[in-house]
N, C-alpha and C positions, 0 to 999 in steps of 0.2 A: 916176618917183618917184627922187629923188634925196638921198644919205644928207647927213644933218646936216655939217659941219665939226667937225675934230677940235676948232678953236681954241672951237666954240660948245659943246660937250659943258655941262654945268651943273657937274661935277665937278673939272674940267680944273683941276690947281694942287693938288688934294686927296692927298698921298700916305700911302699905307695900305701896313701890312705885315700879311701873311696869316703866321700859324702854323696851320695849320689842313691834317686829311686829310681824302678821301673825299670826302662830300657837301656837308650842312648849312655850314659854312663855309667850302668856296672855292663854294658858289654865292653866299651873300651875297656875297664878294669879288668876283667875278665881276658882279652885279649894280652894284654901284659902281667896277669897269671900265670898264663897259659906257657910265655914263653921262660917262667920260672921268678918273675916279681913276688916276693912277700907284701899280698895285697890286705889291709886291716878295711873292714866295709864296717865304717860307723855310722850304726840305725839308731832311731827314735827308739823311745820304750816303745810305741806298737809297730815297728819294724819297718820295714820299706813294703811301701801297700803292695807292688808284686806279687808279696808271700800272701796274698788274697784270695789272689786269681786263680780259677778252675783253671786243667785237674788238680783235685786234690787227693793225695794219697798217702794214707795214714796220718792225715794232718797235715800233710807237707806240700807247698804247690810245685806241681813238677814244671811250671813256667820259671819258677823262681829258680830253681836247679840248675835249669838252664841257660841260667845267665850268670852263676854264682859260683862256680866249684873251683879251686885252688883260693879261697878264700877265708880268711877267718872274720870273723861276727862281733862286736863290739856294741853293747847298747849303752850312748852317752844321752842325757838330755843336756842338751846347749845353752839351755836358759838357766841351768841352776852353775852356780861360780865352781864348784867343785869338779862337775862336769866337763866344763870348759877348762879347767884346769888341765884335767885330763888331755881334753883334746888337743891345747896348744904343747905339751910336752911331747905327745905324741910326732904333733907339725916339728917341731924341734929337731925328730930324729929320722924326718923324712927325705927322700932324693923327691918324691912328688905327691901333688895331692890332685886331686880331681874333684870338681863339686858339677852339680847341673842344677843349682836354682837359679831362679832371677837376679838378674844383675842388681847388686846392692845387698842379699841377704846374707853374704856372709863377710863381709864388711860389718852390717850392723851390728853381727854376733862376734866381733873382733880377731873371724878368721880368715880376713880378705887378702890378698896377695899382697899388699903395702905392708901389715902386721907381721904375717909370717915372712916373708924374705929378709925382713928385719932380723929375725931370730936365726935365719938360713937363707943365707945371701946366695947358697945353688940349688936354692931348692924350684923346681919345675913344677908351676900349678897349671893346670888348665880347668876351664871354665867353659861350658857346654852350655847353650841357653838358644833357646827359638831363635832369636834374631840378634843377640849380640849383644855386646858392653856396653855398645852405645849407640847414638843413633836415634830417629824418631820413633822407633817401634822399638826398643831395646827394654822397654819395661811390661812390654806382653808375654804373656806365659805363649806354649804351646805343646800340642801334642802331634803325632804322626799323620793323622788325617789332617790336621789344620793347615800343619807345615809344607802336603802333598799338594795340599789347594793350591796354597799362597804361593808356591814355588814351580808350577805348572803343571806337573806331572798327572792330574787329576785330569786334566783336559785333553790329555795325549793318551790316555789308557781306555778302555773299551774300542764299542764300535757303533753306539748307538748315541743319544743324545743323554741320557740319562747318565750323571759325573759317579764317575767308579776309582774309586782307589786302586794301587798294587798293592795285591792281595799280602805281598811279605811288606812289613813295615821300611819300608826303604828310607825313609828319611832317619830314622832312629837308629838303625845299623849303619848306614853309611856315615851317620855323626861319631858314631861309636869309634869306625874305623881311620876316620881323619883324626880324630883325639889323640889314638892309641901310634898313629903314622908319628903325628907332630911331637907326643912325647918323647917316642924311641929317640928322634930327630935332636929335640932340644937337651936330653941329654948329652949327647955327645959333647954338647958345646958345655953346657953344665962341669964335663967332668974335666974337661980339655983348660977351660978358663978360670972355673971356679964362682961362676955367675951363672944363676937360672934365670927362669924368664916367666913372661903371663903370657899364654896360649889361649885366645878369644877363640871358640871353635862354635859357629853359629848354625844350630838346625836349617834355618834358609837358605844361607849360603852352601851349604853341603851336601844341597836337594839340587839348587841348580846348578852347582859344579858337576853331577854327577849327569846330568844332563845335557852336558859338552855339543853332543851332536844336534841337537833341540835348539840349542841358544844360535850356535853358529848357523842351523838355516835360517833362525830371523833373521842374524846381524846378513847374511847374504842376500836374504830375496825381502826381506822386509817383513814377512809375511811371518804367521805364529804356524808350527806345526798343524798340524790337526789330528784327529784319530784314525788309525788302522787297522784296530784290532791287531792281530797277528800279522800284520803285513809291515814291510820296512819299506819308508819311503826311498828307496833309492838303487834297492836289489829285488830282483823277480827273477823263478821262483821262493822264497822266502817267508812261509807263512807256515801256516796250520792246513791243511787240505783234510776232507772228508773220502772217505774209503767207504766199503760196500756195510760195513759194521762199524763204523767211531772215525774216529781223526787221529793224522799224524803230522810232522813237520818235516820239512826239507830245507836247507838252507844253502840252495844253490849261490852264490856271492859272487861268483865271477866267473867269465862265459868257457872255460874248460868245464867247472862244476855244470852250468848251462847246455853244453855239447853234451854231457854226463848223463842227463838229465833223458835228455832226446833220447838217446839210444834206449834208455834204460826201459822209456815206455813206446819204444818203435815211432814215435814222429820227429825223425831228422829231417824231415824236409821244414819243419818250423825254426830250424837255422838261418833259413834264408826269406822268412817271413819282415819285411820290412817295418813292423811294428814290435820284432823282438829282436832288432840287431845289436841293441848294445843294453847294459845293464839301465841305464837312466830310462830308453824306450821300453823296456820292461817291465820297469817300475811304472810309470805312465800308463801303461795297458795293461799293469795286474790282471786287472779286472777281468776281462778278457783271458786272460794267460790262465787265470783261475776256473774259467767256467771249463775252457778247453783238457787243462788237466785234470777236472776233477770228473768229466767224461769220464775218462781213461781211468780213473782209482777206484770208481763207482764199482766197475768191475768185480774185483776182488778185496778180500778182505785186509786189515791194516795190517796183520803176522806179514804175508805176502810181500805185501811193497816195504815195509822192512828189512824183509831177507833182499829183493831186488836193490834198495836203495844202499845198501850194507855191500852186497858183490859192486854194485856200482861205482862205490866209493864216492857217494855225497852223504854229508853230513844231514845225520836223520834223526829222528826218535819219535818213539809213539809221546802220548801226552797225558803222562802217570800222575797220577795221584800221591798222596807221600807215601803210605802205605808202599806202593810199589815202586817209586824211585829209592827206599831206602833196602826192597832189595833186592836191589842192581849188585849183580857180581861184585863190581867195582868198591861198592862199595865196603864190601867183604875183604875183599883184598886189600885196601889201605890201612882197614880193621877205622874208619873212621865212629861207628854205632859200640861202645862203651857202654858195660854193668857202671853201675851207679849206686850205691848204698846212700838213703836218704836217714837224716837224723835219727826216725824211728827205729830204725831197721832193714824197713822192708827196702828190696832190689828194686833198681827201675834202670831203665837204659837213658843215656844221651847222645848227642851228637858232638865228639870231641872236636879239637882243631883239626881240620885238614891240610894242615901243613907239615910239610916233611923238611925236616933238620940232618943232614948227611946221608938221605935215604930211610930217617928213625922217625918214627909216627912220635906224636908230644902224645906223655903221658896225662890223664887226667890223675893228678896226685893225691887231691885233697875231696872230699864229697863236697857238697852245698852245705854251710852252716847253719845251728839251729839258732834260732834268735839270742844273742847276747851269750853264743856257749865260748867264746873267747874273754868274756868281759874280765872275769879275775885277775885270769895270768896274764893279760897285757896292760891290765893296771897297776899288779905289780912289779911288772919291768920299766913301768914308768914312776916308779915311787912310790906306790902304792895306795896314791890317792882315790877315797872312795873303796876300797875294795872289800867293801860289806856291799856297794850297791850293783845289785845284780838284774842283769838286763830280764 
């Protein structure tokens, strides 16, 4: 499988300025960069705080590297008039500005949407914040943990009374995805009408939105969904099960797959059990069903059951850790893991864009930048203001 050519990437020619730190904003900007946009990351003199997060390899954060490929880094102290002048000059040339500060911060710096759209009417300006640009909670900050808590995710995660967050920062990355999708959509209108817009992307709202099945359950029943561990509220068997030497998962999401499970475990008479006649009934009695199935599964190891359900055509999986997931042959086939050279010259690996364009992989065009690596060149490109100031 070959990489798509850089000149064929769909956002080639789009200039993006990123005034963001840590996760949601940088992820949003990286998605655009992967699609060919020229992303200039504006960092304060101390850099994005993600640069200090371990693991640190040869003085460089691998976490930072995972969210900042295909970008250029420029250091600007936006409280210094000469650096603010550079930022304004860059914004006047930009198609997109992304920021994830608290509402009002960019306005006070002179870099809010009203100020910048006057300079460049077709500008698409995306603000990612905890709760949105207006409303009773707009002034509050938030991180992935607190947004998961506020938006209900922790109330349905795990299987005990102890509050548990999702192990992947879903609020950060869902917000980044909503931001990137909204920006790409807004660019179409900006190009067609010559008029941009201000996109308000609240992490709280994005996290509630990806809980569509949970909010609809509440709207339909008046009851908040509860914790089910790995189980499903409307389907069974659809969860992790214990075998002789560990756990595996199967997902029989319809009646035909349910019958395939029964054939695979040689328990066909259960098809006529009144507790298990429909997906709704199986979900209602899934505790009893789990006991029945695990009595069978306990007789053999995980490898055996993986083979059985593969042959039966039932969706299944081992419970992989990340090491095993990344070793899956599909990962290798799709060329998702790529070599990456850090600024100090050390080579590492990263998980690249999973998207394919016309059957071709999306390349990692440039390594994550050292702090201020492109300050000099970018300053010179917008009139040379402060070219002697390095990050």
